N, C-alpha and C positions, 0 to 999 in steps of 0.2 A: 678734584679728587678722582682717584682711579677706581675702576670697576674691580670687584673681587674676583680672584682666580678660582677656578674649579678645583676642588680638593680631590685627591686620589682616593681617599677613604671616606665613605659616607658616615661610618660609625666613629670617626676620629680616633681610630686605634693606633695610628702612627704618631711618632714624635713630631710635634708641630711647634711653631713659634709665631708670635704676632707682636706688633710694635706697641709703644706706649702712647701713640697718638690719641687714642680714644679717651685717655685719662687726663691729658695735659694741654691739648691743642685748643686754643680759643676758636679757631676756625671750625673745628669739629663740633665744639659745644654750641656755637651759633647756628650750625646746620641741623642740629638734633631736632628742634621744634618742627621744622618742615619735613625732614626726611624720615624721622622716627616717630615722635610723639603724636603727630597729627594722623598717624596711620595705623596705630596698634590699639588693641583692646587693653584697657588698664583699670585696675581695681580702684574704685573711688569712694567706697564706704560700705556700710552694712545696711541690709534691708530694715532691720529693727530700728534704725535711726529715723526712719520715715514711717511712722505708725499711722498717723492721721492725715486725712486729706488736707493739703496745704502745708504739710511739713516739708522743709527743704534743707539741703546742705550745699556747700560748695566744695569743689575739688579743683586745686590749682596745679598746673604743670607748666614749667618754664614761665612764659608770660601769658598763658591762657588760663582763664578761670571758667569753670563749668558749673552751672546752676542745675541742681537735680531736685525735682519736686514730685511729691505724690499727688497726682491729679485726680485719681479715683481710688476707691478702696483696694483695687487690684492692679493698678498700673502706675508706672512712673514716666516722667518726661524729663528730658535734659536739654539745656540750651547753653550757648555761649553767654556768659554772664557780662553782657555789655549792651548798652542802649544803642539802638541803630541810629539814633538822632545825631549825637556828637561824641559818642564813644565812652561815656562814663560807665563804670561798673554799676550794675543795679544793686547788688548786694555787696557792700564794701567793708572797709576797715578790717580786712584780713588779707594776708599774703600767702597763706599756706607755707610760711617760712621763707618765701621769696624776698627779694630786695624790697625794703621799705621805700615807698615813693613819696609819702607826705608825712609831715611831723606827727599828725595825730594817729597815724597808722600803727597799731600796736603789734602787728606781726603775729596775730593769733593763728592757730593751726588752720582753722576754717570757720566759715560762718554757718549758722543754723537758725531756724526759727519756724514760724507758721504764719502763712498769709494766703489769701485767695487771689491776690493780685500783687504785682510787683511794680512799684512806682520809682521813676528816676528822680533823685533829689536835685537834679540840675534844672530841668525844665518841665518836670511833672508829667512827662510822657508815662503812660501806665499800660500794663500788659496783663492779660489773663494767664491762667495756668496752661492754656493751650498755646501760649507764645504770641497770640495776636494782640495788636494794639487795640485798647478799648477807650483810650482817651488821649487826644493830642490837642493841647491848647492852640486855638486859632488855626486849626488845620485848613481853613478856607484860604489862608494866605498863600498856600501852595497852588492855588487855582486848579484844584482837582488832581494834581499829580500824586497826592497821597491817598486818593480815594475820598470817601466820605465817612463820617461817623457811623459805625456799625458795619462798614464795608471798606475799611482801610486796605490799601494795596499791600502786596507781599513785601515791598521794600521796607515797610514799617514794622515787620514782625521780628521776633527774636530768631537768631540763627540756630537751627535744630542740630542736636548731637545725638548719635545713637546711644541707647541705654538698654541694658538687659541685666539679668541676675543669674547667678549660679553660686551654689554653696552658701547662700545667705549673704553673699557679697554683691554689691552693685558695681557694674562695669560700664565704662563709657568708651566710645570711639568717635573721634571727630570726623572720620572719613565716612560719609554717608554711603559710599559704594563698597565699604568693607564687608566681608562675608560674615555669617552668623557667629555669635560668641561661642556657642557650643563647638562649632567646627574649629574655631581658633584654639580652643582649650584642649582639644583631644591630642593624645590619649590621656593626659593628666586628669581631666574631668572624670573619666571612667574609673581611673585608679583611686580617686579620692571620694567618689560618690558614696561608697559604703560607710564612710565615716560620718555622713550626714552633718556637714558643717552648718547647714541651715538651722539646726536645732541647738547650736552653740551660741553663747553670748559673750561679750567682752568681760574679762576679769580685770585686765589692766590694758591701758594703751598709752605708751610713752612716745614722745617725739623730741627731736633735737636738731640743731643746725651744726653740721660737722665740717671740719676743715679738710675735706678730701672730695674727690670726684665720686659721684653716686655709684659708679661701677666698683670702685675700690671698696666702698662700704658694703655693697651687696655681695661681692665675692668673698668677703670674710666669713660668709655663712653658707657658701655653696658646696663645701667639701669638708669631710672630717680629716683629711690629710694633715691639717694644721694642728690637730689635737696634741701631738707629742711636743711641739714647740710652743704652742700658745696655752694649752690647758694641761700641763703635765700632771696636775693633781688627779686627773680623771683616769690616767693610764692604769692605775691599780685595779680598776673595775673591769678591765677586759681589753680585748684586741679591737682597736678602732680602725683597723685596716678596712678599706671600703672599695666598692666598685662605683663607677659613675657612668651614666648612660645619657645619650642624646635621644630625645623623643621629638623629632621635628625641631621647632624653635625652643622647645622646653627641655627639661632635664630631670634626672633622678640620681640619688645616691642611696646606698644601702650597705649594711655591714657585710663584710666578706672575709676571706682568709686567703693567704697566699697558696695554701694547699688546694682549696676549692678553685682558685683561679687556674692553677696549673692543671687540675683535673677536669676543668670546665664543667663542674657540677654546681648545684645550687647550695646556698647556705642561708640559714635563717636571717632575715633582714629586719625584723621588727625592732623598733626602738625598745621593746620590752624584753628582749632576749635575756636570759640569765647572765649575770655579770661575773667576770673573772673566773679564776681557777680555784678559789678558796671555797669555804662553806657557803653554798648559795643562799642559805637563810640569812647569813650576816651580810654578804656582799650586796644582795639586792636591797636589804634594809639600809645599809650605809649609802649606797649609790642613790637611792630614792631620796633620802634625807638631804644628801649633798645637793642634788638637783634642785630640790625645793628651796633650800637655803641660799644657793648661789646663783640660781637662774630664776626661780619663782615661776617656772613653767616647764614644759616638756614632760609633765606628769600632772597628777591631780592630788588634792588633799587626801582623798579616800585611798588612792594607791599608796601614798606615802605612809599614812597611818596604818594601813593593813600590812605593809611591808615590815613595820617595826615589830609586829606581833609574830612574825615568822619564826624567830628563834625559840619562842615560848610554845608555839602551837604545833611545831613539827619536830620530830626527833632528829638528832644528829645523824648524818649519813643519808638523809633523804636525797635521792637523785635530783639534780638540778631541774630536769624537765618537770618532775612532780612538784617541786617547790614553786616553780614558775606557774604551773597550772593552778595550784591551790591558791596562790596569791591573787591571780586574776579572777578566779571563780569567786573567791571570798569578797574581793572588792566589788565585783559586779552585783553580788547579793546585797551587800551593805548599801550600795548606791540605790538599788531598786527599793529598799526599805525606806529610803528618804525621798523617793520620788524621782530619781534620776535613772532612766532606763537606757541601758547601753544599746547601741545598734548591733544588729546581727552581722558580725564581720567574721568570715571564715579565716582559718589559718592561711589558706591560699591567697585570699584577698589582702590580708595583712602583709604577707611576704611580697606580694606583687606591688604594693604601695611603696615598700622600701622604707628607708629612714627619713628622707626629705625629698621634696619635689619643688622644682622651680617653674614659674610661669614667665615667659619672656614678655617684656624685657626686665622687669624690676621687682619681682616678688618671689619669696621662698617660704614653703610651709614645712613644718614638722608635724605630721598628724598623729593622733592617738585615739583610742576608742571613745573617750569623753572630753578630749582637749585638743588644742592645736596651738602651736607657737608660730607666728607669722612675722616676716620682715618685709617691709616695703621701703624702697629708697627712690628719691626723686631728685632731679637737678634743682639747684638753687638759682632760679633764673636761668641764665646761660653762663654762669661762672664755672669754669672747669675745676676750680679748686675748692668748691663748697657743695654740700648736698643737704637734703632733708631726710633724716633717718627716722624710721618708725619701727617699733617693736610692740606687738600686741599678743596678749594671751587670751584664748577663747576657752570656755568651759561649758559643760552642761550643768544646769541648775534646776532644782525643783521649780515647777511652774509658779510664777508669782514671786520668786525669791531671787531673781536676777539682780545683781548689784547695779546701782546707777554709777556709770563711769563717765569721765570726761577725758579729753586729750590733755595729758600732763606733760608740760615742757620740762625737759631734763638737759642741762648743759653738758657739753662734751668734757665732763669731769669724771674721771674714772671712779671716784669715791661715791658718785651719785647714781651709778647704774648697777644693776645686779652683777655680782662679781664675775661670773663667766662671760656675760655680755661685755663687761668692762675689759676683760682680757682681749676680746676680739677688737674692741674699739681701740685698744692700745696700739694695734698694728697700723691703723688706718692713716694717720698723719705721716708716719714714717714711710709707708709705702708711697704715699703721694709725693713726698720729698724725694724718695729714691727714684721714682720714675723720671725725675728731671735731671738726674745725674748723667754727665757725659759718659760715665763708665757703664751705664746700663745698656745692654745690647738688644734687649727684647725678652719677652716672657718665654719661659720654658715649662709649660704646664705638664704635670704628670699624665702620661697617656692613658693610664688605667683609673687613677683616683680623682683626676681633675677634669674629666671630659665635660662636665657640666659647665665649668668655667670656659673651656675652649669653645663649647657650643654657643655660649652667650656671645662670644666674639664672632663666630661664624654668622649668627643671626644679625648682629650689628653691622657686619660688613655687607650683608645682603641689603639692608635698608640704607646704610650710609654711603655705600659705594667706595669705601676705603677701609684700611685696616685688615686686609685679607690675611688668612692663615697661610703659612708657608711650611713645607716640610723642613725639618731640622737637619741640616747637613753637617 
Protein backbone atom coordinates (compact mmCIF):
# COMPACT_ATOMS: atom_id res chain seq x y z
CA UNK A 1 0.00 0.00 0.00
CA UNK A 2 1.23 3.45 -0.91
CA UNK A 3 1.73 6.36 1.46
CA UNK A 4 -0.79 9.22 1.14
CA UNK A 5 0.21 12.31 -0.77
CA UNK A 6 0.27 15.77 0.77
CA UNK A 7 -2.78 17.83 -0.14
CA UNK A 8 -2.42 21.32 -1.51
CA UNK A 9 -5.40 22.59 0.52
CA UNK A 10 -5.71 21.79 4.22
CA UNK A 11 -9.37 22.85 4.27
CA UNK A 12 -10.22 20.57 1.32
CA UNK A 13 -11.73 23.48 -0.61
CA UNK A 14 -10.46 22.30 -3.97
CA UNK A 15 -12.07 19.69 -6.21
CA UNK A 16 -10.67 16.30 -5.21
CA UNK A 17 -11.12 12.65 -6.05
CA UNK A 18 -10.36 9.36 -4.33
CA UNK A 19 -10.68 5.71 -5.40
CA UNK A 20 -13.18 3.02 -4.42
CA UNK A 21 -10.47 0.86 -2.83
CA UNK A 22 -11.56 1.60 0.75
CA UNK A 23 -15.04 0.25 0.03
CA UNK A 24 -14.39 -2.93 -1.94
CA UNK A 25 -10.81 -4.14 -1.44
CA UNK A 26 -10.42 -7.31 0.62
CA UNK A 27 -6.78 -6.39 1.24
CA UNK A 28 -7.84 -3.01 2.57
CA UNK A 29 -10.50 -4.54 4.83
CA UNK A 30 -8.03 -7.09 6.20
CA UNK A 31 -5.59 -4.29 7.02
CA UNK A 32 -8.12 -2.13 8.87
CA UNK A 33 -7.94 -3.94 12.25
CA UNK A 34 -4.20 -3.37 12.57
CA UNK A 35 -3.80 0.00 10.89
CA UNK A 36 -7.01 1.75 11.94
CA UNK A 37 -9.23 0.15 14.58
CA UNK A 38 -6.44 -0.79 16.97
CA UNK A 39 -5.25 2.84 17.07
CA UNK A 40 -8.31 5.11 17.31
CA UNK A 41 -10.70 6.06 20.07
CA UNK A 42 -14.13 4.60 19.39
CA UNK A 43 -17.47 4.80 21.14
CA UNK A 44 -18.34 1.55 22.88
CA UNK A 45 -21.48 2.21 24.93
CA UNK A 46 -23.20 4.54 27.38
CA UNK A 47 -22.14 5.19 30.97
CA UNK A 48 -25.64 4.49 32.28
CA UNK A 49 -25.35 0.91 31.01
CA UNK A 50 -22.82 0.33 33.81
CA UNK A 51 -24.55 1.63 36.93
CA UNK A 52 -23.43 -0.84 39.61
CA UNK A 53 -20.03 -2.24 40.50
CA UNK A 54 -19.63 -5.44 38.48
CA UNK A 55 -21.85 -4.32 35.59
CA UNK A 56 -20.20 -5.10 32.26
CA UNK A 57 -20.80 -4.85 28.54
CA UNK A 58 -18.84 -5.97 25.50
CA UNK A 59 -17.92 -4.04 22.39
CA UNK A 60 -16.77 -5.86 19.29
CA UNK A 61 -14.82 -4.42 16.38
CA UNK A 62 -13.65 -6.62 13.49
CA UNK A 63 -12.30 -9.72 15.28
CA UNK A 64 -11.55 -8.01 18.59
CA UNK A 65 -13.92 -8.07 21.54
CA UNK A 66 -13.53 -5.58 24.38
CA UNK A 67 -14.85 -6.23 27.90
CA UNK A 68 -15.80 -3.07 29.81
CA UNK A 69 -16.64 -3.29 33.52
CA UNK A 70 -17.49 -0.88 36.33
CA UNK A 71 -14.82 -1.77 38.88
CA UNK A 72 -15.66 0.97 41.40
CA UNK A 73 -18.58 3.38 41.79
CA UNK A 74 -16.59 6.06 39.92
CA UNK A 75 -14.27 4.18 37.53
CA UNK A 76 -14.34 1.80 34.59
CA UNK A 77 -11.85 -0.77 33.34
CA UNK A 78 -11.56 -2.31 29.88
CA UNK A 79 -9.77 -5.45 28.71
CA UNK A 80 -9.52 -7.61 25.65
CA UNK A 81 -12.27 -10.16 26.07
CA UNK A 82 -10.01 -13.19 25.80
CA UNK A 83 -8.53 -15.66 28.25
CA UNK A 84 -4.70 -15.54 28.25
CA UNK A 85 -4.54 -19.30 28.71
CA UNK A 86 -5.79 -20.69 25.39
CA UNK A 87 -7.70 -17.87 23.79
CA UNK A 88 -11.35 -18.49 24.63
CA UNK A 89 -13.54 -15.40 24.91
CA UNK A 90 -14.44 -14.88 28.54
CA UNK A 91 -17.85 -13.34 27.88
CA UNK A 92 -19.23 -15.11 24.87
CA UNK A 93 -22.23 -15.99 22.76
CA UNK A 94 -22.21 -12.60 21.12
CA UNK A 95 -20.61 -11.36 17.95
CA UNK A 96 -21.63 -7.73 17.86
CA UNK A 97 -23.06 -8.65 14.52
CA UNK A 98 -19.78 -10.12 13.30
CA UNK A 99 -19.49 -13.49 11.59
CA UNK A 100 -20.92 -16.34 13.63
CA UNK A 101 -18.23 -18.82 14.57
CA UNK A 102 -20.16 -21.63 16.25
CA UNK A 103 -23.65 -23.04 15.85
CA UNK A 104 -24.92 -21.90 19.24
CA UNK A 105 -23.75 -18.33 18.65
CA UNK A 106 -26.89 -16.20 18.36
CA UNK A 107 -25.12 -13.16 16.97
CA UNK A 108 -26.53 -10.83 19.64
CA UNK A 109 -25.51 -7.19 19.51
CA UNK A 110 -23.36 -7.44 22.65
CA UNK A 111 -23.10 -9.17 26.01
CA UNK A 112 -23.98 -7.60 29.34
CA UNK A 113 -24.33 -8.66 32.93
CA UNK A 114 -22.99 -8.26 36.44
CA UNK A 115 -20.20 -10.17 38.12
CA UNK A 116 -17.30 -9.46 40.44
CA UNK A 117 -15.08 -11.98 38.67
CA UNK A 118 -14.79 -13.42 35.19
CA UNK A 119 -14.30 -17.14 34.75
CA UNK A 120 -13.28 -18.91 31.58
CA UNK A 121 -15.66 -21.76 30.82
CA UNK A 122 -12.89 -23.75 29.12
CA UNK A 123 -10.41 -24.44 31.94
CA UNK A 124 -11.87 -22.37 34.80
CA UNK A 125 -9.15 -19.73 34.91
CA UNK A 126 -10.71 -16.84 36.83
CA UNK A 127 -9.96 -13.11 36.87
CA UNK A 128 -10.89 -10.19 39.11
CA UNK A 129 -12.23 -6.86 37.93
CA UNK A 130 -8.65 -5.58 38.05
CA UNK A 131 -7.79 -8.06 35.28
CA UNK A 132 -5.51 -10.13 37.48
CA UNK A 133 -5.78 -13.93 37.63
CA UNK A 134 -7.20 -15.03 40.97
CA UNK A 135 -7.54 -18.75 40.27
CA UNK A 136 -5.62 -21.08 37.96
CA UNK A 137 -6.26 -24.79 38.43
CA UNK A 138 -3.06 -26.75 39.12
CA UNK A 139 -0.90 -23.68 38.63
CA UNK A 140 2.02 -25.52 40.24
CA UNK A 141 2.31 -27.61 37.06
CA UNK A 142 4.04 -24.63 35.46
CA UNK A 143 6.87 -24.93 37.98
CA UNK A 144 6.64 -21.31 39.05
CA UNK A 145 6.52 -19.79 35.56
CA UNK A 146 3.03 -18.42 36.25
CA UNK A 147 3.90 -17.21 39.73
CA UNK A 148 1.94 -18.43 42.72
CA UNK A 149 -1.67 -18.05 43.93
CA UNK A 150 -2.14 -14.50 45.09
CA UNK A 151 0.90 -13.41 43.08
CA UNK A 152 0.40 -14.74 39.57
CA UNK A 153 2.75 -13.28 36.94
CA UNK A 154 1.75 -10.62 34.39
CA UNK A 155 1.43 -13.15 31.58
CA UNK A 156 -1.70 -14.51 33.25
CA UNK A 157 -3.56 -11.20 33.43
CA UNK A 158 -6.12 -9.84 31.00
CA UNK A 159 -4.77 -7.45 28.35
CA UNK A 160 -5.60 -3.87 29.28
CA UNK A 161 -7.44 -1.46 26.95
CA UNK A 162 -7.71 2.29 27.43
CA UNK A 163 -11.17 3.47 28.50
CA UNK A 164 -12.56 6.95 29.16
CA UNK A 165 -15.87 8.80 29.02
CA UNK A 166 -17.22 11.90 27.34
CA UNK A 167 -20.77 13.08 26.76
CA UNK A 168 -22.14 10.11 28.65
CA UNK A 169 -20.52 7.78 26.12
CA UNK A 170 -17.88 5.17 26.91
CA UNK A 171 -14.83 5.25 24.62
CA UNK A 172 -12.06 2.67 24.21
CA UNK A 173 -8.68 2.61 22.53
CA UNK A 174 -6.62 -0.57 22.15
CA UNK A 175 -3.44 1.47 21.74
CA UNK A 176 -2.07 2.05 25.23
CA UNK A 177 0.26 4.73 23.83
CA UNK A 178 -2.57 6.76 22.28
CA UNK A 179 -3.14 10.28 23.53
CA UNK A 180 -6.01 11.34 25.80
CA UNK A 181 -9.60 10.99 24.63
CA UNK A 182 -10.42 14.66 25.09
CA UNK A 183 -7.45 15.67 22.97
CA UNK A 184 -8.58 13.23 20.26
CA UNK A 185 -12.15 14.57 20.23
CA UNK A 186 -11.37 18.25 19.95
CA UNK A 187 -12.73 20.57 18.71
CA UNK A 188 -15.93 18.53 18.40
CA UNK A 189 -16.10 17.93 22.16
CA UNK A 190 -16.08 21.65 22.91
CA UNK A 191 -18.78 22.29 20.30
CA UNK A 192 -21.07 19.58 21.71
CA UNK A 193 -20.38 20.07 25.44
CA UNK A 194 -23.13 22.72 25.84
CA UNK A 195 -25.76 20.13 24.86
CA UNK A 196 -24.85 17.98 27.89
CA UNK A 197 -25.23 14.59 26.23
CA UNK A 198 -24.36 13.04 29.60
CA UNK A 199 -27.84 13.98 30.85
CA UNK A 200 -29.57 12.23 27.96
CA UNK A 201 -30.69 8.61 27.87
CA UNK A 202 -31.60 6.12 25.15
CA UNK A 203 -35.09 6.43 23.70
CA UNK A 204 -34.44 3.81 21.05
CA UNK A 205 -31.43 1.88 19.80
CA UNK A 206 -31.64 -0.08 16.56
CA UNK A 207 -28.99 -2.17 14.85
CA UNK A 208 -28.74 -4.30 11.75
CA UNK A 209 -26.34 -6.11 9.45
CA UNK A 210 -26.22 -4.38 6.07
CA UNK A 211 -24.90 -5.51 2.71
CA UNK A 212 -22.45 -2.68 2.16
CA UNK A 213 -19.12 -1.42 3.46
CA UNK A 214 -19.25 0.47 6.75
CA UNK A 215 -18.06 3.66 5.04
CA UNK A 216 -20.89 3.52 2.51
CA UNK A 217 -23.41 3.33 5.36
CA UNK A 218 -21.76 6.09 7.38
CA UNK A 219 -21.42 8.47 4.45
CA UNK A 220 -25.17 8.29 3.85
CA UNK A 221 -25.52 10.54 6.92
CA UNK A 222 -22.51 12.84 6.59
CA UNK A 223 -24.03 15.53 4.37
CA UNK A 224 -27.42 17.08 3.47
CA UNK A 225 -26.40 17.37 -0.19
CA UNK A 226 -28.38 14.17 -0.77
CA UNK A 227 -31.71 15.55 0.48
CA UNK A 228 -32.95 16.61 -2.97
CA UNK A 229 -32.35 13.16 -4.43
CA UNK A 230 -33.04 10.92 -1.43
CA UNK A 231 -35.56 12.85 0.68
CA UNK A 232 -37.51 15.01 -1.84
CA UNK A 233 -40.51 15.21 0.52
CA UNK A 234 -38.44 17.44 2.84
CA UNK A 235 -37.62 20.09 0.23
CA UNK A 236 -40.90 21.89 0.83
CA UNK A 237 -39.70 22.81 4.31
CA UNK A 238 -36.77 24.92 3.24
CA UNK A 239 -33.34 25.18 1.68
CA UNK A 240 -31.08 22.26 2.61
CA UNK A 241 -28.04 23.81 1.00
CA UNK A 242 -25.22 23.24 3.47
CA UNK A 243 -21.62 23.92 4.30
CA UNK A 244 -19.23 21.21 5.34
CA UNK A 245 -16.02 21.65 7.31
CA UNK A 246 -13.02 19.58 8.32
CA UNK A 247 -11.96 19.82 11.96
CA UNK A 248 -8.80 17.75 12.09
CA UNK A 249 -9.93 14.15 11.69
CA UNK A 250 -13.52 15.11 12.40
CA UNK A 251 -16.12 17.13 10.54
CA UNK A 252 -19.17 19.38 10.66
CA UNK A 253 -22.11 20.30 8.46
CA UNK A 254 -24.60 23.13 8.84
CA UNK A 255 -27.33 24.91 6.96
CA UNK A 256 -26.07 27.49 4.50
CA UNK A 257 -27.20 29.39 1.44
CA UNK A 258 -25.47 30.13 -1.83
CA UNK A 259 -25.85 33.84 -1.08
CA UNK A 260 -24.12 33.55 2.25
CA UNK A 261 -21.43 31.41 0.70
CA UNK A 262 -20.71 33.96 -2.00
CA UNK A 263 -20.72 36.82 0.51
CA UNK A 264 -18.63 34.79 2.98
CA UNK A 265 -21.00 35.72 5.80
CA UNK A 266 -22.64 33.54 8.41
CA UNK A 267 -26.06 31.93 8.29
CA UNK A 268 -28.13 30.32 11.02
CA UNK A 269 -27.05 26.70 11.21
CA UNK A 270 -29.34 25.35 13.91
CA UNK A 271 -31.43 22.29 13.12
CA UNK A 272 -34.32 24.34 14.54
CA UNK A 273 -34.21 27.27 12.17
CA UNK A 274 -37.61 28.30 10.85
CA UNK A 275 -38.70 26.19 7.90
CA UNK A 276 -39.48 27.26 4.36
CA UNK A 277 -40.94 30.43 2.89
CA UNK A 278 -44.58 29.91 3.82
CA UNK A 279 -46.40 30.74 7.04
CA UNK A 280 -43.78 29.75 9.64
CA UNK A 281 -46.50 28.72 12.11
CA UNK A 282 -47.65 26.01 9.73
CA UNK A 283 -44.34 25.02 8.18
CA UNK A 284 -42.66 24.48 11.57
CA UNK A 285 -45.67 22.47 12.76
CA UNK A 286 -45.73 20.35 9.61
CA UNK A 287 -41.98 19.79 9.53
CA UNK A 288 -41.82 18.78 13.19
CA UNK A 289 -44.69 16.33 12.78
CA UNK A 290 -43.12 14.82 9.67
CA UNK A 291 -39.76 14.43 11.43
CA UNK A 292 -41.44 12.68 14.35
CA UNK A 293 -43.50 10.37 12.16
CA UNK A 294 -40.81 9.52 9.58
CA UNK A 295 -37.59 9.63 11.61
CA UNK A 296 -38.75 9.28 15.18
CA UNK A 297 -35.83 11.50 16.18
CA UNK A 298 -34.06 14.79 15.40
CA UNK A 299 -36.66 16.47 17.61
CA UNK A 300 -38.56 15.76 20.82
CA UNK A 301 -42.16 14.97 21.65
CA UNK A 302 -42.47 18.30 23.47
CA UNK A 303 -41.14 20.25 20.49
CA UNK A 304 -43.52 18.44 18.15
CA UNK A 305 -46.60 18.96 20.31
CA UNK A 306 -45.72 22.60 20.97
CA UNK A 307 -45.27 23.21 17.25
CA UNK A 308 -48.79 21.93 16.52
CA UNK A 309 -50.20 24.73 18.69
CA UNK A 310 -48.41 27.54 16.86
CA UNK A 311 -51.21 28.26 14.32
CA UNK A 312 -53.70 28.63 17.19
CA UNK A 313 -51.55 30.62 19.61
CA UNK A 314 -49.87 33.11 17.24
CA UNK A 315 -51.59 35.44 14.77
CA UNK A 316 -51.12 35.14 11.04
CA UNK A 317 -48.25 37.29 9.84
CA UNK A 318 -46.06 36.74 12.90
CA UNK A 319 -42.42 37.01 11.68
CA UNK A 320 -40.57 33.73 11.40
CA UNK A 321 -37.98 34.68 14.01
CA UNK A 322 -40.72 35.47 16.54
CA UNK A 323 -42.54 32.22 15.78
CA UNK A 324 -39.32 30.31 16.22
CA UNK A 325 -38.50 31.99 19.54
CA UNK A 326 -42.03 31.51 20.89
CA UNK A 327 -41.95 27.84 19.92
CA UNK A 328 -38.66 27.13 21.67
CA UNK A 329 -39.46 29.23 24.74
CA UNK A 330 -42.83 27.50 25.15
CA UNK A 331 -41.33 24.03 24.74
CA UNK A 332 -38.62 24.87 27.26
CA UNK A 333 -41.22 25.98 29.81
CA UNK A 334 -43.40 22.90 29.27
CA UNK A 335 -40.41 20.61 29.64
CA UNK A 336 -39.38 22.36 32.87
CA UNK A 337 -42.88 21.80 34.27
CA UNK A 338 -42.49 18.06 33.76
CA UNK A 339 -38.97 17.94 35.19
CA UNK A 340 -36.88 18.22 32.04
CA UNK A 341 -34.48 21.13 32.33
CA UNK A 342 -32.90 22.40 29.13
CA UNK A 343 -29.19 23.18 29.12
CA UNK A 344 -28.26 26.83 28.76
CA UNK A 345 -27.17 26.97 25.12
CA UNK A 346 -26.61 30.40 23.60
CA UNK A 347 -27.55 31.19 20.03
CA UNK A 348 -23.84 31.46 19.30
CA UNK A 349 -23.17 27.98 20.70
CA UNK A 350 -26.10 26.53 18.78
CA UNK A 351 -24.82 28.09 15.57
CA UNK A 352 -21.25 26.98 16.27
CA UNK A 353 -22.37 23.36 16.67
CA UNK A 354 -24.07 23.40 13.29
CA UNK A 355 -26.44 20.73 12.06
CA UNK A 356 -24.34 17.58 12.52
CA UNK A 357 -20.86 16.61 13.64
CA UNK A 358 -18.82 13.51 12.88
CA UNK A 359 -16.17 11.86 15.02
CA UNK A 360 -13.54 9.89 13.15
CA UNK A 361 -13.76 7.23 12.07
CA UNK A 362 -17.31 5.94 12.43
CA UNK A 363 -19.79 8.16 14.29
CA UNK A 364 -22.12 11.05 13.40
CA UNK A 365 -24.30 13.17 15.72
CA UNK A 366 -27.25 15.49 15.14
CA UNK A 367 -27.49 17.44 18.42
CA UNK A 368 -30.47 19.29 19.87
CA UNK A 369 -31.24 21.03 23.15
CA UNK A 370 -32.85 17.96 24.73
CA UNK A 371 -32.15 15.24 22.17
CA UNK A 372 -29.59 13.73 19.83
CA UNK A 373 -29.67 11.33 16.91
CA UNK A 374 -26.49 9.32 16.52
CA UNK A 375 -25.24 6.84 13.96
CA UNK A 376 -22.37 4.41 14.46
CA UNK A 377 -21.20 1.96 11.82
CA UNK A 378 -18.66 -0.86 12.18
CA UNK A 379 -17.10 -3.49 9.93
CA UNK A 380 -18.66 -6.94 9.87
CA UNK A 381 -15.52 -8.88 10.67
CA UNK A 382 -13.25 -8.00 7.76
CA UNK A 383 -15.83 -8.48 5.02
CA UNK A 384 -15.73 -5.35 2.81
CA UNK A 385 -19.27 -5.98 1.61
CA UNK A 386 -21.02 -6.02 5.01
CA UNK A 387 -21.29 -3.76 8.03
CA UNK A 388 -23.01 -3.35 11.39
CA UNK A 389 -25.26 -0.29 11.31
CA UNK A 390 -26.65 1.40 14.42
CA UNK A 391 -29.07 4.29 14.92
CA UNK A 392 -29.83 5.58 18.40
CA UNK A 393 -32.05 8.36 19.70
CA UNK A 394 -31.20 10.09 22.96
CA UNK A 395 -33.56 12.30 24.95
CA UNK A 396 -33.77 14.05 28.30
CA UNK A 397 -36.34 12.54 30.63
CA UNK A 398 -37.69 13.43 34.06
CA UNK A 399 -35.51 11.78 36.68
CA UNK A 400 -36.64 8.23 37.30
CA UNK A 401 -38.77 8.09 34.15
CA UNK A 402 -36.10 7.03 31.67
CA UNK A 403 -37.39 4.18 29.49
CA UNK A 404 -35.76 0.76 29.69
CA UNK A 405 -34.34 0.02 26.24
CA UNK A 406 -32.48 -2.84 24.63
CA UNK A 407 -30.65 -3.17 21.34
CA UNK A 408 -33.34 -4.04 18.80
CA UNK A 409 -32.26 -5.92 15.69
CA UNK A 410 -33.85 -4.60 12.50
CA UNK A 411 -33.28 -6.32 9.17
CA UNK A 412 -32.11 -4.40 6.12
CA UNK A 413 -35.73 -4.16 5.07
CA UNK A 414 -36.90 -0.68 4.09
CA UNK A 415 -40.37 -1.31 5.52
CA UNK A 416 -38.95 -1.97 8.99
CA UNK A 417 -36.89 1.21 9.50
CA UNK A 418 -38.22 4.74 10.07
CA UNK A 419 -39.12 6.14 6.66
CA UNK A 420 -36.40 8.78 6.30
CA UNK A 421 -33.69 6.42 7.56
CA UNK A 422 -35.04 3.79 5.17
CA UNK A 423 -34.60 6.25 2.30
CA UNK A 424 -30.93 6.56 3.26
CA UNK A 425 -30.60 2.80 3.54
CA UNK A 426 -32.05 2.43 0.04
CA UNK A 427 -28.88 3.93 -1.45
CA UNK A 428 -26.39 1.74 0.40
CA UNK A 429 -26.52 -1.55 -1.50
CA UNK A 430 -26.69 0.23 -4.85
CA UNK A 431 -23.63 2.33 -4.01
CA UNK A 432 -21.72 -0.79 -2.93
CA UNK A 433 -22.60 -2.42 -6.25
CA UNK A 434 -21.72 0.70 -8.18
CA UNK A 435 -18.25 0.92 -6.64
CA UNK A 436 -17.46 -2.43 -8.29
CA UNK A 437 -18.41 -1.21 -11.75
CA UNK A 438 -15.65 -1.00 -14.35
CA UNK A 439 -17.24 2.27 -15.39
CA UNK A 440 -16.72 4.00 -12.04
CA UNK A 441 -13.63 6.20 -12.23
CA UNK A 442 -13.48 7.48 -8.64
CA UNK A 443 -15.46 9.64 -6.24
CA UNK A 444 -16.17 13.29 -7.10
CA UNK A 445 -17.26 14.82 -3.75
CA UNK A 446 -18.81 18.29 -3.67
CA UNK A 447 -15.98 20.62 -2.54
CA UNK A 448 -18.34 22.80 -0.47
CA UNK A 449 -21.09 20.51 0.81
CA UNK A 450 -19.28 17.16 1.14
CA UNK A 451 -15.98 18.06 2.76
CA UNK A 452 -16.92 15.92 5.76
CA UNK A 453 -16.94 12.90 3.47
CA UNK A 454 -13.68 13.92 1.81
CA UNK A 455 -12.12 14.51 5.21
CA UNK A 456 -13.08 11.01 6.31
CA UNK A 457 -11.00 9.65 3.45
CA UNK A 458 -8.11 11.97 4.21
CA UNK A 459 -8.11 10.54 7.74
CA UNK A 460 -8.39 6.97 6.47
CA UNK A 461 -5.45 7.53 4.10
CA UNK A 462 -3.41 8.80 7.04
CA UNK A 463 -3.96 5.59 8.98
CA UNK A 464 -4.20 3.10 6.15
CA UNK A 465 -1.37 4.40 3.95
CA UNK A 466 -3.46 4.20 0.80
CA UNK A 467 -6.49 5.77 -0.85
CA UNK A 468 -4.98 9.26 -0.88
CA UNK A 469 -6.93 12.24 -2.21
CA UNK A 470 -5.88 13.70 -5.54
CA UNK A 471 -6.75 17.03 -7.18
CA UNK A 472 -9.42 16.61 -9.83
CA UNK A 473 -7.92 17.43 -13.23
